[in-house]
C-alpha positions as CSV (number, residue, x, y, z in Angstrom):
1,M,72.5,106.7,102.4
2,S,75.3,104.8,100.8
3,I,78.7,103.9,102.1
4,Y,80.0,106.4,99.5
5,D,78.3,109.3,101.3
6,Y,80.6,109.0,104.3
7,K,83.8,111.0,105.0
8,V,86.4,109.8,107.4
9,I,89.7,111.0,108.7
10,D,92.8,109.0,107.8
11,I,95.6,108.2,110.2
12,K,97.5,111.4,109.1
13,G,94.5,113.6,109.8
14,N,93.3,114.1,106.2
15,E,89.6,113.9,105.3
16,V,88.8,111.1,102.9
17,S,85.6,110.5,101.1
18,L,84.7,106.9,100.9
19,A,83.4,107.7,97.4
20,E,87.1,107.4,96.4
21,Y,86.7,103.7,96.8
22,S,83.7,103.4,94.5
23,G,84.0,100.3,92.4
24,K,86.3,98.6,94.8
25,L,85.6,95.6,97.1
26,L,86.1,96.9,100.6
27,L,86.9,95.1,103.9
28,I,86.4,97.6,106.7
29,V,87.9,96.4,110.1
30,N,88.0,98.0,113.5
31,T,91.5,97.3,114.9
32,A,93.6,97.4,118.0
33,S,97.3,97.0,118.6
34,K,97.2,95.2,122.0
35,C,94.4,92.7,121.4
36,G,94.5,88.9,121.2
37,F,93.3,89.3,117.6
38,T,96.1,91.8,116.7
39,P,98.0,89.2,114.7
40,Q,95.1,89.4,112.2
41,Y,96.9,92.4,110.9
42,D,99.2,89.9,109.2
43,G,96.4,88.1,107.5
44,L,94.7,91.3,106.5
45,E,97.9,92.6,104.9
46,K,98.3,89.3,103.0
47,L,94.8,89.5,101.7
48,Y,95.4,93.1,100.6
49,Q,98.7,92.2,98.8
50,K,97.0,89.2,97.1
51,Y,94.0,91.0,95.8
52,K,94.7,94.7,95.7
53,E,95.4,94.6,91.9
54,Q,92.0,93.0,91.4
55,G,90.3,95.8,93.4
56,L,90.3,94.8,97.1
57,V,90.9,97.6,99.6
58,I,91.1,97.0,103.3
59,L,90.4,100.0,105.5
60,G,91.6,99.8,109.2
61,F,89.9,101.8,111.9
62,P,91.7,101.7,115.2
63,S,89.5,101.9,118.3
64,N,90.3,102.0,122.0
65,Q,86.9,101.0,123.3
66,F,87.6,97.4,124.4
67,L,89.8,97.0,127.4
68,A,91.9,100.0,126.3
69,Q,93.7,97.8,123.7
70,E,94.5,100.7,121.4
71,P,95.9,103.4,123.8
72,G,98.4,105.0,121.3
73,E,98.0,108.1,119.2
74,N,97.6,107.8,115.5
75,E,101.3,108.2,114.6
76,E,102.2,105.4,117.1
77,I,99.4,103.2,115.8
78,S,100.6,103.7,112.2
79,S,104.2,103.0,113.2
80,F,103.3,99.8,115.1
81,C,101.3,98.4,112.2
82,K,104.1,99.1,109.7
83,I,106.9,97.8,111.8
84,N,105.2,94.7,113.3
85,Y,103.0,93.6,110.4
86,G,104.1,95.5,107.3
87,V,100.7,97.1,106.9
88,T,100.3,99.0,103.7
89,F,96.5,99.1,103.5
90,P,94.9,102.4,104.5
91,L,94.6,103.2,108.2
92,F,92.3,105.8,109.6
93,S,92.2,107.9,112.7
94,K,91.2,106.3,116.0
95,I,87.4,106.4,116.5
96,D,84.6,104.9,118.5
97,V,82.9,102.0,116.8
98,C,80.0,101.4,119.2
99,G,77.9,103.2,121.7
100,D,76.5,106.7,121.8
101,N,79.6,108.2,120.2
102,A,80.0,105.6,117.5
103,D,81.3,107.1,114.2
104,P,78.5,107.5,111.7
105,L,80.2,105.1,109.3
106,F,80.0,102.3,112.0
107,Q,76.5,103.2,112.8
108,F,75.6,102.7,109.2
109,L,77.6,99.4,108.9
110,T,76.1,97.9,112.0
111,E,72.5,98.7,110.9
112,A,73.2,97.3,107.4
113,A,74.8,94.1,108.8
114,P,73.3,93.2,112.2
115,F,75.0,91.2,114.8
116,K,74.1,87.5,114.5
117,G,76.1,86.2,117.4
118,F,79.6,85.0,118.2
119,E,81.0,81.8,116.6
120,L,80.3,79.6,119.7
121,N,81.6,76.5,117.9
122,K,85.1,78.0,118.2
123,E,86.9,78.3,121.5
124,M,87.8,81.9,120.9
125,G,84.1,82.7,120.1
126,R,83.1,81.3,123.5
127,K,85.9,83.2,125.2
128,I,85.1,86.5,123.5
129,E,81.5,86.2,124.4
130,G,82.5,85.6,128.0
131,V,84.8,88.7,128.0
132,V,82.0,90.9,126.5
133,K,79.5,89.5,129.1
134,E,81.9,90.3,131.9
135,Y,83.2,93.7,130.9
136,Y,80.7,95.1,128.4
137,P,77.3,93.4,129.0
138,E,75.5,96.3,127.5
139,N,77.3,95.5,124.2
140,L,75.4,92.2,123.9
141,E,72.3,94.2,123.1
142,G,71.7,95.6,119.7
143,N,73.8,95.5,116.6
144,G,76.8,97.6,117.6
145,V,80.4,96.3,117.2
146,K,81.1,93.9,120.1
147,W,85.0,93.6,119.9
148,N,88.1,94.5,118.0
149,F,88.6,93.0,114.5
150,T,85.0,93.0,113.5
151,K,84.9,93.0,109.7
152,F,82.4,94.4,107.2
153,L,82.6,93.3,103.5
154,I,81.4,95.9,101.0
155,A,80.6,95.0,97.4
156,R,81.9,97.1,94.5
157,D,78.5,98.8,94.2
158,G,78.7,99.9,97.9
159,T,76.3,97.2,99.2
160,V,77.2,95.9,102.6
161,M,77.6,92.1,101.9
162,G,78.4,90.8,105.3
163,R,79.6,91.2,108.8
164,Y,82.2,88.9,110.3
165,E,83.0,88.7,114.0
166,P,86.6,88.8,115.3
167,T,86.9,85.0,115.3
168,V,86.5,84.9,111.5
169,T,90.1,85.2,110.3
170,P,91.2,87.0,107.2
171,E,92.3,83.6,105.8
172,E,88.7,82.4,106.2
173,L,87.5,85.3,104.1
174,D,89.9,84.6,101.2
175,T,87.4,82.4,99.3
176,I,84.5,84.8,99.7
177,I,86.7,87.7,98.5
178,S,88.1,85.8,95.5
179,Q,84.6,85.0,94.4
180,L,83.5,88.6,94.7
181,L,86.4,89.9,92.7
């Protein structure tokens, strides 16, 4: 299967085929509005504005799986993102990104880009590993998404190029993205 074989539901409830993004560089991110990483919305929007004309599309997928940090309904999430961070990149309906009920897209992404560990050289990497160990120790096994703002970079041909854990900021991805465009 290819990334372009998947269909998802946008934040307004419409079915969207990822084939619509064929030929684009994609950054797929699971998001949450009440997380310590939520300010990354700002950096994601800046990346989108900087590179959208060159073919970058950021796709945001809200999830409430980690400490209930995305409790709102889709309309509330969309409003929060626009008002607080000026988000204009596409947002999708709230989904599960890990576990038995993980959306098929995220099952595909996590198999294509396995978990390689948290950035333990960063204080936040050590903190997030501790939180996951405390609250979701089962998430430390396997390749599933471990926390909010995990990012997957997809090449223009649909190839999954990389996985970046929450501590990798959008600003840190700028060089990689510019080279791929």
